[in-house]
Wavefront OBJ file of the C-alpha trace (Angstrom):
o trace
v -32.066 -56.623 41.229
v -31.617 -53.027 40.137
v -35.101 -52.934 38.625
v -36.633 -54.171 41.885
v -34.707 -51.633 43.918
v -35.785 -48.745 41.667
v -39.396 -49.921 41.738
v -39.247 -50.171 45.519
v -38.261 -46.486 45.821
v -40.917 -45.407 43.336
v -38.788 -45.099 40.182
v -39.877 -46.419 36.792
v -36.989 -48.649 35.684
v -37.580 -48.375 31.925
v -37.909 -44.595 32.025
v -34.857 -44.343 34.284
v -32.697 -46.367 31.869
v -33.945 -44.379 28.862
v -33.298 -41.002 30.503
v -29.871 -42.022 31.782
v -28.847 -43.442 28.409
v -29.914 -40.250 26.648
v -28.078 -38.076 29.180
v -24.880 -40.074 28.759
v -25.140 -39.836 24.969
v -25.363 -36.054 25.271
v -22.440 -35.956 27.715
v -20.219 -38.046 25.479
v -21.043 -36.011 22.383
v -20.690 -32.572 23.936
v -18.733 -31.261 26.879
v -16.624 -28.524 28.367
v -13.588 -29.248 26.210
v -15.543 -30.544 23.233
v -15.545 -27.252 21.420
v -18.578 -25.969 19.657
v -16.398 -25.785 16.535
v -17.659 -29.167 15.445
v -20.926 -27.583 14.379
v -19.312 -25.317 11.799
v -18.913 -27.715 8.851
v -20.839 -30.680 10.117
v -17.645 -32.654 10.749
v -17.624 -35.125 13.581
v -14.953 -34.620 16.194
v -12.583 -37.528 16.567
v -12.631 -37.480 20.357
v -15.771 -35.727 21.637
v -17.410 -35.073 24.963
v -16.414 -36.936 28.081
v -13.542 -38.724 26.336
v -11.931 -35.397 25.584
v -12.708 -34.315 29.124
v -10.934 -37.418 30.463
v -7.796 -36.604 28.466
v -7.896 -33.009 29.649
v -8.013 -33.984 33.305
v -5.661 -36.902 32.744
v -3.005 -34.301 31.954
v -3.782 -32.671 35.292
v -3.282 -36.022 37.021
v 0.067 -36.369 35.270
v 1.155 -32.992 36.636
v 0.119 -34.038 40.145
v 2.141 -37.234 39.844
v 5.390 -35.234 39.765
v 4.467 -33.627 43.088
v 3.755 -37.065 44.594
v 7.107 -38.400 43.392
v 9.025 -35.366 44.641
v 7.533 -35.114 48.144
v 7.530 -37.853 50.773
v 4.911 -36.061 52.875
v 1.663 -38.002 52.307
v -0.442 -35.409 54.108
v 0.869 -32.624 51.882
v 0.592 -34.472 48.573
v -2.777 -35.926 49.511
v -4.134 -32.495 50.367
v -2.878 -31.127 47.045
v -4.544 -33.982 45.147
v -7.856 -33.534 46.974
v -7.785 -29.749 46.506
v -7.123 -29.946 42.771
v -9.782 -32.642 42.369
v -12.430 -30.593 44.161
v -11.535 -27.487 42.168
v -11.665 -29.351 38.847
v -15.052 -30.939 39.616
v -16.489 -27.621 40.765
v -15.369 -25.708 37.682
v -16.487 -28.423 35.275
v -19.944 -28.734 36.826
v -20.430 -24.976 36.897
v -19.663 -24.764 33.192
v -21.644 -27.846 32.119
v -24.448 -27.710 34.682
v -27.221 -27.351 32.106
v -26.169 -30.490 30.255
v -25.185 -32.640 33.238
v -27.789 -31.732 35.863
v -30.766 -29.887 34.478
v -31.607 -27.791 31.432
v -34.458 -25.328 30.849
v -35.331 -27.390 27.747
v -36.138 -30.403 29.925
v -39.422 -28.822 30.954
v -40.602 -28.287 27.366
v -39.511 -31.757 26.247
v -40.550 -33.885 29.207
v -43.265 -31.977 31.075
v -46.123 -33.349 28.949
v -44.826 -36.920 29.147
v -45.774 -39.404 31.887
v -42.428 -39.208 33.676
v -42.484 -38.962 37.443
v -40.396 -36.375 39.215
v -38.682 -39.067 41.263
v -37.678 -40.979 38.127
v -36.318 -37.819 36.504
v -34.422 -36.887 39.675
v -32.787 -40.316 40.015
v -31.771 -40.357 36.334
v -30.143 -36.951 36.635
v -28.355 -37.914 39.847
v -27.032 -41.083 38.204
v -25.780 -38.993 35.292
v -24.074 -36.666 37.765
v -22.310 -39.610 39.423
v -21.027 -40.880 36.066
v -19.803 -37.421 35.071
v -18.010 -36.934 38.390
v -16.598 -40.445 38.187
v -15.037 -39.774 34.777
v -13.355 -36.572 35.978
v -12.162 -38.092 39.248
v -10.924 -41.263 37.564
v -9.017 -39.282 34.936
v -7.282 -37.131 37.540
v -6.614 -39.978 39.939
v -5.465 -42.727 37.547
v -1.736 -41.974 37.762
v -1.660 -40.639 41.371
v -3.528 -43.718 42.656
v -1.078 -46.008 40.872
v 1.860 -44.116 42.396
v 0.415 -44.295 45.909
v -0.263 -48.030 45.470
v 3.468 -48.641 44.926
v 4.779 -46.026 47.338
v 7.411 -47.556 49.653
v 6.692 -50.965 48.198
v 3.365 -52.484 47.206
v 0.705 -50.665 49.244
v -2.750 -51.253 47.713
v -4.522 -49.935 50.818
v -3.045 -46.484 50.286
v -4.154 -46.524 46.653
v -7.672 -47.626 47.633
v -7.798 -44.941 50.330
v -6.727 -42.333 47.776
v -9.517 -43.431 45.438
v -12.073 -43.343 48.264
v -10.921 -39.906 49.381
v -11.002 -38.485 45.869
v -14.500 -39.838 45.211
v -15.739 -38.503 48.538
v -14.231 -35.081 47.840
v -15.735 -35.032 44.337
v -19.215 -36.029 45.492
v -19.197 -33.438 48.260
v -18.170 -30.803 45.735
v -20.833 -31.945 43.293
v -23.626 -31.707 45.857
v -22.410 -28.265 46.914
v -22.369 -27.011 43.310
v -25.927 -28.287 42.760
v -27.062 -26.455 45.887
v -25.178 -23.282 44.872
v -26.390 -23.256 41.269
v -30.047 -23.814 42.134
v -29.989 -20.954 44.607
v -28.147 -18.664 42.168
v -30.844 -19.270 39.558
v -33.355 -17.714 41.912
v -31.627 -14.334 41.758
v -29.559 -14.394 38.526
v -30.833 -14.921 34.977
v -29.587 -18.195 33.381
v -28.161 -16.332 30.355
v -25.979 -14.196 32.605
v -24.827 -17.249 34.529
v -23.846 -18.998 31.297
v -21.764 -15.979 30.281
v -19.967 -15.947 33.623
v -19.319 -19.681 33.467
v -17.887 -19.340 29.964
v -15.217 -17.056 31.407
v -14.661 -19.628 34.148
v -14.091 -22.274 31.477
v -11.377 -20.151 29.893
v -9.814 -19.537 33.306
v -9.844 -23.258 34.085
v -8.023 -24.039 30.849
v -5.268 -21.581 31.727
v -5.007 -22.969 35.264
v -4.773 -26.615 34.179
v -2.153 -26.090 31.490
v -0.402 -23.302 33.382
v -0.065 -25.532 36.431
v 2.264 -27.772 34.437
v 4.746 -24.934 33.938
v 4.405 -23.735 37.525
v 4.894 -27.189 39.022
v 7.828 -27.933 36.708
v 9.561 -24.747 37.867
v 8.979 -25.622 41.520
v 10.220 -29.175 40.928
v 13.437 -27.888 39.362
v 14.057 -25.808 42.476
v 13.333 -28.782 44.765
v 10.726 -26.854 46.757
v 8.330 -29.794 47.121
v 11.043 -32.045 48.503
v 11.850 -29.539 51.273
v 8.289 -28.439 52.018
v 6.859 -29.580 55.365
v 3.082 -29.511 55.786
v 1.836 -31.163 58.940
v -1.568 -31.330 60.566
v -2.637 -28.543 62.877
v -5.883 -27.217 64.297
v -6.444 -24.863 61.366
v -5.903 -27.591 58.747
v -8.976 -29.401 60.084
v -11.057 -26.502 58.735
v -9.980 -27.260 55.152
v -12.359 -29.712 53.382
v -9.564 -31.381 51.342
v -7.834 -32.486 54.537
v -10.973 -34.326 55.626
v -10.511 -36.768 52.770
v -6.741 -36.889 53.100
v -7.505 -38.533 56.441
v -8.433 -41.724 54.561
v -4.871 -41.896 53.303
v -3.419 -41.354 56.770
v -5.604 -44.110 58.167
v -4.422 -46.561 55.523
v -0.834 -45.682 56.415
v -1.538 -46.511 60.079
v -1.232 -42.907 61.258
v -4.331 -43.045 63.478
v -3.130 -40.464 65.976
v -2.738 -37.802 63.277
v -6.342 -38.275 62.155
v -7.883 -38.234 65.607
l 1 2 3 4 5 6 7 8 9 10 11 12 13 14 15 16 17 18 19 20 21 22 23 24 25 26 27 28 29 30 31 32 33 34 35 36 37 38 39 40 41 42 43 44 45 46 47 48 49 50 51 52 53 54 55 56 57 58 59 60 61 62 63 64 65 66 67 68 69 70 71 72 73 74 75 76 77 78 79 80 81 82 83 84 85 86 87 88 89 90 91 92 93 94 95 96 97 98 99 100 101 102 103 104 105 106 107 108 109 110 111 112 113 114 115 116 117 118 119 120 121 122 123 124 125 126 127 128 129 130 131 132 133 134 135 136 137 138 139 140 141 142 143 144 145 146 147 148 149 150 151 152 153 154 155 156 157 158 159 160 161 162 163 164 165 166 167 168 169 170 171 172 173 174 175 176 177 178 179 180 181 182 183 184 185 186 187 188 189 190 191 192 193 194 195 196 197 198 199 200 201 202 203 204 205 206 207 208 209 210 211 212 213 214 215 216 217 218 219 220 221 222 223 224 225 226 227 228 229 230 231 232 233 234 235 236 237 238 239 240 241 242 243 244 245 246 247 248 249 250 251 252 253 254 255 256 257
């Protein structure tokens, strides 16, 4: 079925599978958190690549779960979850763009081979979807479970949270691809890599620092007292677009429309 569909859109199925498999192998062996230290003595890392990435963002999901437990305002907690998810996907893709999306080495390795541009494009897009799915799933695992049992068993709210998080992540991913490609036209790739390395360090501080910040706010009970309702200006914030899925599942149609 998949082979027929790919052939119908002009994609070579065998080449697509080979390229996607190779891309995933690279992603799972290297990554943003998989430090380059593993190259020093030839020792294999026990938990490399995307697995380490999943644990890293799983911690972020754990931090978000305390906010969800503390606050009864679904619109507020949902907006926080969507915002953090979009930020995490954006930062991760910016840092790992050349391994997840496209690398200058691809031209030298693949240009002389009989691989169509459409096949290469579809393989890279599929790799992007897997990468985004791992990050989103790691962040959303605990929050989705909490929403599914919020005020009793409510699987629709959990499914809506998953749909909103995936939509927010994909929108962010497409925006980063558009931004990066246009930046490459005016900025040298080496300079971009240096800037994104600093972003990686900043992201690490934000993720682990958020645990201390949120714990302090939880101790003071700020989240329990905070009221964040929809207004005209909130409709301009992209995270609230996907929080609307959660409001719809809760039957709050009027607040979405």
